[in-house]
N, C-alpha and C positions, 0 to 999 in steps of 0.2 A: 485435434485442434489445429495443427499447422499442416498446410498443404503445400503444393508446388508453388503457388503464388503468394505464400505467406512471408511476411517480413518479421523476423524475431528480434526483439530488443531486450537485452539482459538487464538485470539490476546493476546498479553501479557497484564496483568492487568493494567500496568501503562499507557497504551494508553487511556483508558476511564477516569482514574483518572486525567491525564494531561488535557484532554479536559474539564472535569468538573471544575477543578481549573481555567483554563483560561477563561471559560465562566463566572464563578462567579466573578473573578477578573475584567473581562471586564465590567460586570454589575456594579460593585462598582465604577470603573473609570468613566463610563458614568453618574452614579448618581452624582458623585463629579463634573464632568464637567457641568452637568445640573444645579446644585446648584450654581456653580460659575458664570455661564453665566446669570442665573436669578438675581443674586445679582449685577453683574457688568454691564450688557447690558442695553441699552436704548431700550425699546420695539418698538420705532418708527424707529430705525436704520435699514434700509433695508439690508445693507451689513452684519451686525452682524447676522440678522435673516437668511439670505441666507447661511452664513458660518455654522451656527448651523444645518440648514437643510441638507447640504451636509455631514457634520460630522455624523449626525443621519443616513443617508443612508449608509455610510461606516460601522458604528457600527452595523446596522441591518445585513448587509452582513457578517461581521465578526462573529457575534453571530450565524447566520444561518449556516455558514460554520462549526463552532465548534460543533453545535448541530448535523449536518449531520455526521461529523466524529465520534462523540460519539455514535450515533445510529448505524453506520456501524461497529464500533469496538465491538458491542454486538453480531454480527454475527460471524460465523467461518472465520478465516483468510484464511485457506486452507482446502480443502477436497481432499483426494487422493482416487480415485476409482480404480477399476481393470484396466481400460483402459484409464483413463483421470485424469487430475489434474485441479482443480478449485481453483482460488485464488481471494480474494476480495481486490482490491486496495481501500484505504480509500477515495479517491476522486471520485470513481465511484459508481453508484447505483446497478449495477449488477456485479457478478463475471466474471472473464475472464476464458476461458477454453483452455486447451492444451491436445490434445489426445497424448498418448505416441507413437502411430504409426506415428504421424506427426512431432515429434521432431527430429531434425537433430543433435543438440548439446545442452548440458546443462552443466553449470559450474559456478563457482563463478566469479563475475565481479571484476577484480582487483581494489583494493583501496576502495571497498565499502562492505556493508553487503548484497549485492544483489545476487540473483541467475539469471544468464542470460540464457534465453531459445531461441533457434533458431528454428523457425517453418516453415515447408512446403517448397515448391519449390521456393517461393519468398524470402526465407531466412529472414522472418520478425523476428525481435528481440523483446522479451518481458522481463521485469525484475520483479522479485518478491523480495520484501524487507524482508530479513530473520530476521532483527532486531526487527520486530514487531510480529513474530510468537512465541508463547509459545511452548516449547518442540521441538525446531528447530532441534536439533541433531537427535531425533527420526524421525522427518519428513524427514531429508536428507537421513537417512538410508533407510527408506521406499521407497522414490523416487528412490534411487539408485537401490534397488531391482526391482522395477517396470520397470526402464529403461533397466536393463540387460535382464529382461524377454521380453521386446519389441525389443531386438536385438541391443541395443547400447552397446558399449564397453567402459570400463573405460580408461581414459586418464592417461598415465604413468606420475607420478609426480604431478598430479593435483587432490587434494583431492576433491571429489564430482564432478569431471569433467567427462563427457561422450560425445561420438560422435557416429554417425552412421558410420559403416564401409564404407570406400570409400569417406566420406564427408570431404573435406579439409576446415576447418573453418578459414576464414581469420581474424575473430575477436577474436579468442582464444588467451588469454595471453596478449592482448593489454590493456593498462590502460583505465578505464572508464571515 
C-alpha cells in the first residue's frame, strides 16, 4: 500500500483511547452484572439462565467490535500515494482505494466532518471521516495538490472542493 512517495496519516490518538476505555468499562459492567445475577438468580430458573446467555452473546459481540476498532485504529487512517488514495474505515478489515484518475468530484459533505468522493462512470459515492484523521489539514492540502495534478479543478467558494472539468455533480452542495 505505501511506497516511497506515500504520505501516511494516522488515526487521531483519542480513537484508540476511547475504545480501550469502553472495552474496560464494558468488562467492569459485565462483571457487575454477572455478580448480581449470581447473587439474585435461581440456578434452576430456565428463563433467567436464557436471558443471561443472550446478554452474554451481545456482550461478546460488543467487546469484539471494540477490539476490532481498537486494532484497526492502530493502522494508518489514510495513505496518499502519487496516483491513489487509500483510507481505512474503522468498520472494515481492509482499506478502500480511490485512484485520482477515477475521481470525478471531491468535496466536504455539508453538515458533517466527511469528505465526499465521487468515483467512476457509475458515480459511486464514498465518504472519508475527516474527524478521525490526525493532521487532517495537511492531508487535505496534499489531496488538493494531487487532485489538481490529476486534472480536477477547484470549485469556487467550496474549500477543499474539486471536480473534473465537464462533470456536473448533482450531489455537490446538498445536505448529507
